[in-house]
Steps between C-alpha positions, in 0.01 A plus 500: 500500500663817369784555747833378363854622437819353358838564665838441338867571562531590130439873442512476120191680365589415141516129583158517667352674195639229274350229723156661489516565125586133441233374739227722351627521142149479349355785709523877511783617724567857612824591680582830670818660362685434828369138506350539850150408381387240249140441397369195316157514330347166408179435309341673204188519287339175612668457833487707816801723539710447811780719629808387686729761649859455619607791721876479549734650758869421545778589739631734229178675393376579853778404743360651821148366454625159387738469796226594748265245344754216516595593856133487598448169326806352668384624839157345446625156400762503776224537759281212384519189722656277236457125529809443285763744629754397236266590215410826674868597526556424134191696396630801696833457324324496163312818590831676561601436136186645340527783251164509323131476584222463244157591627226309317191696396186331369135597481382150592618226731821335383399199292672164511649578159638837615633339819696257283636789294613677816685190619665479157630856544616418853701204372665704225592774749607255772260681726221470753125540466324689779152358495181590678514600863865425568623192318844482337516238224786375287482461122334161532219644709626336820447686827828623646357699790172661594377742765431212742849357465403203284721356227421244234862407434766334714784717371564792266810583297580871493621633167545851366604670180873451445563875487367530854596184683881490469538227764368761742291251691742216555478418870838416655626430855668841525177667391304307762750601769476863397121482506504355852734776624271763351190345654668477840582870473139584411367284781710688756344825374148364518454526123275242326682226308390337177659156526405422138712778346776320308864491606612641168822674607757230550873571479479373142342833408825685577603493135196714414591785734580824318861615473650792689503707180133428429395587854705821505342615174152420634569689821596816313201486266256426784642782710464755220141406423410503870654846537293624209187347650574674829563836329177488302306381802639784710387759245841603366485695175555324170817702438651424840421129472633475147829671592553277803429177315715602203792576732477163675467315169817671370689437823436126485492471122159341555325574171518137392411346837125558498239240409231600247253588779763699689607683185140599426462631855825695489407660167159623619492849648162438660454126560174360632442477873496119497849493348624764743389287794629177347848633428523682833444168675804362319720644774415177682631296208810721495557422867510128418741554210731709719488227763588238239797713395627526858416867560227422755596280794176308540142481385289575804149360532273655232287690747584856396629689200872519441732793577459679167753770583765239581426302184546804278806618692676168437495557126577868551837398650624391157574727207445237230339165433836322482598633844171378646529159335861450602422576864214251499532134598216261432384304801529125510240291319365341823435844650309617195304176469411512872363852461306406186338196661402693811345794312307254282332367813453846652320605183268200516399608852428852373298375203308258719405779740381716209297220345325432831476868596704457816770729644848436366672274758814568699505871425609430143477783248344336194645762264853448630459123480380518139790717384756283675341191348518664157871583536595162647313310229699693242824444694445125506395482135144387572353364173784674315294817477628850423445775755181638342345153492584371848216315671451468874307174505389365834 
C-alpha cells in the first residue's frame, strides 16, 4: 500500500522537520527552503536505496486549497453511515481543528517498519493517519472511522494544539439551545442540516467578541480595500484609484488599520486579478461589521449580495474615524452569537452541495455566505485568529 497521509492541528513546519531529522538521523535528508517538502534517502553501497517523501501543506502555506480539502474530507466522513455516531461526531470535530497535511510518497508499498514510523509521527503531532481507501487511524493504529462507517474504538477524545483550541469546542447548554434554534430556522427554509456539527457558540463565548473599537477599525479598513478592489475591477486608472484611496485613508486616519495582506493590496498599483476579486467580495464582510455596529438593521437571508452603495454611504456620512466609532453601538452578544452559529450551518450546507456537485440549497449565495462566515468568525474570536488568518471551518 502506498496511499497514506498524516493530518495534524499543528502547522509548525520547523517542528515537523525536527521530528523527521530525529527519526531518520542516520540517513540523508533533504529539505526545501520553505520546508514544504522533505525527502529521506535510506540505503547505500551494499543496500538498496529507498526514498521517502513528505509533501507538506498547511492552512498558512496554501489556505484556499487546504480549506477546500478539509471541507471535502469533512463532507465525506459526515455522509458515511457510522455505526458509532459519537465517534463520528468527534472525528468531524477533530477535522475542523486541522492545520497541516503531510502526503506520504514512496516508490514501494509502505512496509511494516515505515507504517510504525508514520504512527510515531502521528503521535508526536497529535494527529490522524489517513490510510488506504478511506480509513482514519489514531496514533496507536486504531480505526476511528472508515468509508463504511466502521470504528474500532468505543470513544475518542478530541484534542488540538493549544494555540488553536482555546476552549472553542466546549459544549454547553446555551450552545446546544442556539444550535437547535439555528437548525429549526434551516429546516423551515428546506436547507439540509448536519446534526453532528458541534454547538460551539454558547453564551460563554461572549467574552471573546471583539470590542466596538476593534470592529469599527476593521470596518473602515475592509471598506477601503473593497473600494480599491471595485475601482481596479471596474477599470479605473491607477491615478484615479490612488487619489481616491489616499483621500479616504487620510479622512479616516486609516494608515495603521490595515492588516499585512490589506496593506500589500493597497500599496499595489496593479494587483493581481485574484486579489481584486477577493477584496471586492469583502463588501459582504463589511455589511456584517456594519450590522454588528448597529448601522444596518438586520442581516437578511444570505441569498443575494448586499447593498454596496448603502454600505459605502454609511461610512461616507462621517468625516473622521472617531465620529464613525462614536456613533456606533455594538450589538448584544446573543445577537452576534446567534448570527455566527447560523452562518456556520449555512456554510456547511453550501460546502456540502459543492462537494456533492449539487445546486446550492434554499437560494443561498455561497459567496455571500462565505464572507459573512469569515466576518462573524472574526467577530466572535474564533480560534483567536487575526483577520488575515480567519478560517471558515465547517
